[in-house]
C-alpha positions as CSV (number, residue, x, y, z in Angstrom):
1,M,27.8,-20.8,-11.3
2,I,26.2,-24.4,-12.2
3,S,23.3,-24.8,-13.9
4,P,21.1,-28.0,-12.2
5,T,21.4,-29.7,-16.2
6,P,23.9,-29.5,-18.5
7,N,21.1,-28.6,-21.0
8,M,21.1,-25.2,-20.0
9,I,24.0,-23.0,-19.5
10,A,24.2,-20.1,-16.6
11,E,26.9,-17.5,-17.0
12,K,27.9,-14.5,-15.8
13,V,30.1,-12.3,-17.4
14,G,30.3,-8.5,-16.1
15,P,26.7,-6.6,-15.6
16,V,25.3,-9.6,-18.2
17,G,23.7,-13.0,-16.6
18,R,23.7,-15.8,-19.8
19,L,20.8,-18.6,-20.2
20,V,21.8,-20.7,-22.8
21,F,18.9,-23.3,-24.0
22,N,22.0,-25.7,-25.0
23,K,20.9,-28.3,-27.1
24,P,22.0,-27.4,-30.7
25,Q,22.0,-31.2,-31.9
26,K,18.5,-30.9,-31.1
27,H,18.0,-27.3,-32.8
28,N,18.0,-26.5,-28.5
29,A,14.1,-28.3,-28.4
30,T,13.1,-27.7,-24.6
31,S,12.9,-30.1,-22.3
32,T,11.7,-31.0,-18.7
33,D,14.7,-30.6,-17.4
34,M,15.2,-27.4,-18.8
35,W,11.8,-25.9,-18.0
36,E,13.0,-26.9,-14.0
37,A,16.6,-25.1,-14.3
38,I,14.9,-21.5,-15.7
39,P,13.9,-20.4,-12.3
40,V,16.7,-21.3,-10.3
41,I,19.2,-19.9,-12.7
42,L,16.9,-16.6,-12.5
43,D,17.1,-16.8,-8.8
44,E,20.8,-16.5,-9.2
45,F,21.0,-13.7,-11.2
46,E,18.0,-11.7,-9.7
47,K,19.6,-11.9,-6.3
48,D,23.1,-10.7,-7.3
49,P,23.3,-6.8,-7.9
50,A,26.2,-7.1,-10.2
51,I,23.7,-8.4,-12.8
52,R,22.2,-5.5,-14.8
53,V,20.8,-7.5,-17.7
54,V,20.1,-11.1,-18.9
55,V,20.3,-12.6,-22.3
56,V,18.8,-15.4,-23.6
57,T,20.0,-17.1,-26.5
58,G,20.4,-20.8,-27.6
59,A,24.1,-22.6,-28.1
60,G,25.3,-22.9,-31.6
61,D,24.6,-21.3,-35.1
62,K,21.3,-23.0,-36.1
63,A,18.3,-21.9,-33.7
64,F,17.5,-19.9,-30.7
65,V,14.9,-22.6,-29.5
66,S,13.1,-25.0,-32.2
67,G,9.8,-25.8,-29.4
68,A,9.3,-28.4,-27.6
69,D,11.7,-31.9,-27.3
70,I,8.9,-33.9,-29.0
71,S,11.4,-37.0,-28.3
72,E,10.5,-36.6,-24.7
73,F,6.8,-36.5,-24.7
74,E,6.5,-40.8,-24.5
75,K,8.2,-40.6,-21.2
76,A,7.5,-37.0,-20.1
77,R,4.3,-36.9,-21.2
78,N,2.8,-40.1,-20.6
79,T,0.2,-40.0,-18.2
80,P,-2.3,-37.1,-16.8
81,E,0.4,-36.3,-14.0
82,Q,3.3,-35.8,-16.1
83,V,1.1,-33.9,-18.5
84,A,-0.1,-31.7,-15.7
85,Y,3.9,-31.7,-13.8
86,Y,5.3,-30.2,-17.6
87,D,2.5,-27.8,-17.8
88,K,3.4,-26.3,-14.3
89,I,6.7,-26.0,-14.6
90,G,6.8,-24.8,-18.2
91,E,4.5,-22.1,-17.3
92,E,6.7,-21.5,-13.8
93,A,9.6,-20.9,-15.8
94,N,7.6,-18.6,-18.7
95,R,6.0,-16.3,-15.9
96,R,9.8,-16.1,-14.2
97,L,11.0,-15.1,-17.3
98,H,8.8,-12.8,-18.0
99,R,8.3,-11.8,-14.7
100,C,12.3,-11.0,-14.2
101,S,13.3,-7.7,-12.5
102,K,16.1,-7.6,-14.9
103,P,15.5,-5.9,-18.2
104,T,16.2,-9.5,-20.5
105,I,17.5,-9.6,-23.9
106,A,16.5,-12.2,-26.2
107,R,19.5,-13.0,-28.7
108,I,18.3,-14.9,-31.9
109,R,19.9,-16.7,-34.5
110,G,18.5,-19.5,-36.5
111,Y,14.9,-21.0,-36.3
112,C,13.0,-19.3,-33.1
113,I,9.8,-21.9,-33.9
114,G,6.8,-22.5,-31.6
115,G,7.5,-22.5,-27.9
116,G,11.1,-20.7,-28.8
117,L,8.8,-17.8,-30.2
118,A,7.3,-17.7,-26.9
119,V,9.9,-17.9,-25.5
120,S,12.0,-14.7,-26.9
121,L,8.4,-12.6,-26.7
122,L,8.9,-13.1,-22.8
123,C,11.9,-10.9,-22.6
124,D,11.9,-7.0,-23.0
125,I,14.4,-6.8,-26.2
126,R,14.6,-9.1,-29.0
127,I,17.5,-8.6,-31.2
128,A,17.8,-11.2,-34.5
129,S,20.5,-12.0,-36.7
130,E,19.3,-11.5,-40.6
131,N,19.3,-15.4,-40.7
132,S,16.4,-15.9,-38.1
133,R,13.6,-17.5,-39.2
134,F,10.1,-17.1,-37.2
135,G,6.6,-19.3,-36.6
136,V,3.9,-21.1,-34.7
137,P,3.1,-24.6,-36.3
138,A,0.3,-24.5,-34.0
139,A,-2.0,-25.1,-36.7
140,R,-0.6,-28.1,-38.5
141,L,-0.4,-29.7,-35.0
142,G,-4.2,-29.2,-33.6
143,L,-2.3,-27.5,-30.4
144,G,-4.6,-24.4,-28.7
145,Y,-3.1,-21.6,-27.1
146,R,-3.7,-19.6,-23.7
147,A,-5.1,-16.5,-24.1
148,S,-2.0,-14.8,-21.6
149,G,0.5,-16.0,-24.6
150,L,-1.8,-14.6,-27.8
151,K,-2.2,-11.0,-26.1
152,I,1.8,-11.0,-25.8
153,L,1.7,-11.9,-29.3
154,T,-1.1,-9.4,-30.2
155,D,0.5,-6.4,-28.1
156,L,3.4,-6.5,-30.6
157,V,2.4,-7.3,-33.6
158,G,-1.6,-6.3,-33.6
159,P,-4.4,-8.6,-34.2
160,S,-4.4,-8.9,-38.0
161,H,-0.5,-10.3,-37.7
162,A,-1.2,-12.6,-34.7
163,K,-3.8,-14.2,-36.7
164,E,-2.1,-14.5,-39.8
165,I,1.1,-16.2,-37.6
166,F,-1.4,-18.5,-35.9
167,F,-4.1,-18.9,-39.7
168,T,-1.0,-19.9,-42.0
169,A,1.5,-21.8,-39.4
170,R,4.3,-20.8,-41.9
171,H,8.1,-19.6,-41.0
172,F,8.6,-15.8,-41.8
173,N,12.2,-14.1,-42.1
174,A,13.5,-11.7,-40.0
175,Q,12.8,-8.8,-42.7
176,E,8.9,-9.5,-42.0
177,A,9.1,-10.3,-38.0
178,F,10.7,-7.1,-38.0
179,G,8.8,-5.1,-40.4
180,M,5.7,-7.0,-38.1
181,G,6.9,-5.5,-35.0
182,L,7.6,-9.3,-33.3
183,V,11.7,-8.0,-33.1
184,T,12.8,-5.4,-31.9
185,R,16.3,-5.2,-34.3
186,V,17.7,-6.8,-37.3
187,V,21.3,-7.5,-37.7
188,P,23.9,-8.9,-40.0
189,D,24.8,-12.5,-39.2
190,A,28.1,-11.5,-38.0
191,E,27.4,-8.8,-36.1
192,L,25.2,-10.1,-33.8
193,D,27.6,-10.9,-30.7
194,S,28.8,-7.7,-31.4
195,Y,25.6,-5.7,-31.1
196,V,24.0,-7.5,-28.8
197,E,27.0,-7.3,-25.9
198,N,26.9,-2.8,-27.1
199,Y,23.4,-3.0,-25.9
200,C,24.2,-4.9,-22.5
201,R,27.0,-1.6,-22.3
202,M,24.4,0.4,-22.3
203,I,21.4,-0.9,-20.2
204,G,24.2,-1.8,-17.7
205,E,24.9,1.8,-17.2
206,N,21.7,3.1,-17.0
207,A,19.6,3.4,-13.5
208,P,18.2,-0.2,-12.1
209,L,15.6,1.6,-10.3
210,T,14.4,3.6,-13.5
211,M,14.5,0.4,-15.8
212,H,12.5,-1.4,-12.8
213,A,10.0,0.8,-12.8
214,A,9.5,1.1,-16.1
215,K,9.2,-2.6,-16.7
216,R,6.6,-3.3,-14.3
217,T,4.8,-0.4,-15.2
218,I,4.3,-1.2,-19.2
219,E,3.7,-5.0,-17.6
220,E,1.0,-3.5,-15.5
221,L,-0.4,-1.3,-17.8
222,T,-1.0,-4.5,-20.4
223,R,-2.4,-6.4,-17.7
224,L,-4.9,-9.2,-19.1
225,D,-7.8,-8.0,-17.1
226,G,-7.1,-4.7,-17.9
227,E,-6.8,-3.2,-14.1
228,P,-3.1,-1.7,-13.5
229,D,-2.6,-1.4,-10.1
230,F,-1.6,2.2,-10.1
231,A,-0.9,2.4,-6.2
232,R,2.1,0.0,-6.8
233,L,3.2,2.0,-10.0
234,N,3.3,5.2,-8.0
235,G,5.1,3.6,-5.0
236,L,8.0,2.4,-7.7
237,V,8.0,6.2,-9.5
238,K,8.3,7.5,-5.6
239,Q,11.7,4.9,-4.9
240,C,13.4,6.3,-7.7
241,F,13.3,9.4,-6.8
242,D,14.1,8.9,-2.9
243,S,17.3,6.9,-4.4
244,E,20.7,7.4,-4.0
245,D,20.5,6.7,-7.7
246,Y,18.7,10.1,-8.3
247,V,21.5,12.0,-6.5
248,E,24.2,10.4,-8.6
249,G,22.4,11.0,-11.8
250,R,21.6,14.7,-11.1
251,T,25.5,15.3,-9.3
252,A,26.8,13.4,-12.8
253,F,24.9,15.5,-15.3
254,M,26.1,18.8,-13.8
255,E,29.5,17.9,-13.5
256,K,29.7,16.7,-17.0
257,R,30.3,13.3,-16.5
258,K,29.0,9.5,-16.6
259,P,26.7,8.7,-13.5
260,V,27.9,5.7,-11.5
261,F,24.8,4.1,-10.3
262,K,24.7,1.7,-7.9
263,G,20.7,0.0,-7.9
264,R,19.9,2.0,-4.6
């Protein structure tokens, strides 16, 4: 498939959709065209039943995403209208990634800083190489973060670690990030690709409706307003029990074979 910009790569490899921030010369710093491309790419992944998991990563070996591309601010964020548009497309891209109907994995190598860390937190699972570095430099720039973004971080690491990340504005190594719950797994750098591939294979073999129901339930239970839509969640559970995949899962178990799920 073709991405609307060369700064974002979109690939389909078996059951995996790969969304790649492709500006390695600038440590994959984000720009307007990249934010605009994310919903387009996710639309393609979500409507394709063959895609079971989405991997979000950065090109090269220096960075996942290092934050916003400050060099474009003069021309892209110079007027109130430009700022409003940039904020709008950034929020929509983040919302779409967070609400992606399929499991998402952030494959992290190198710098994962500021807006890059925010992108990784929107993914369901974060797998990092041992040489990764994490941080939010907002306190060195005088920036404010919205409550929705801080809630995602706080839900993961707890209030004390969230404050430490913001108050110090320092870089944390991969083991520190793992210890506070910021990342799901840390692996040797040479094993990052194979580890992520194995995870994708494992997820790709499981029942899509079950994973979708679990993902949506966890999202509802952690809503900012604290008011989960339990009726909707009960409907998702019912959809699982009414599905062909549930029949296939039971049958495969009884026949002692691997199930073949179809997402229906």
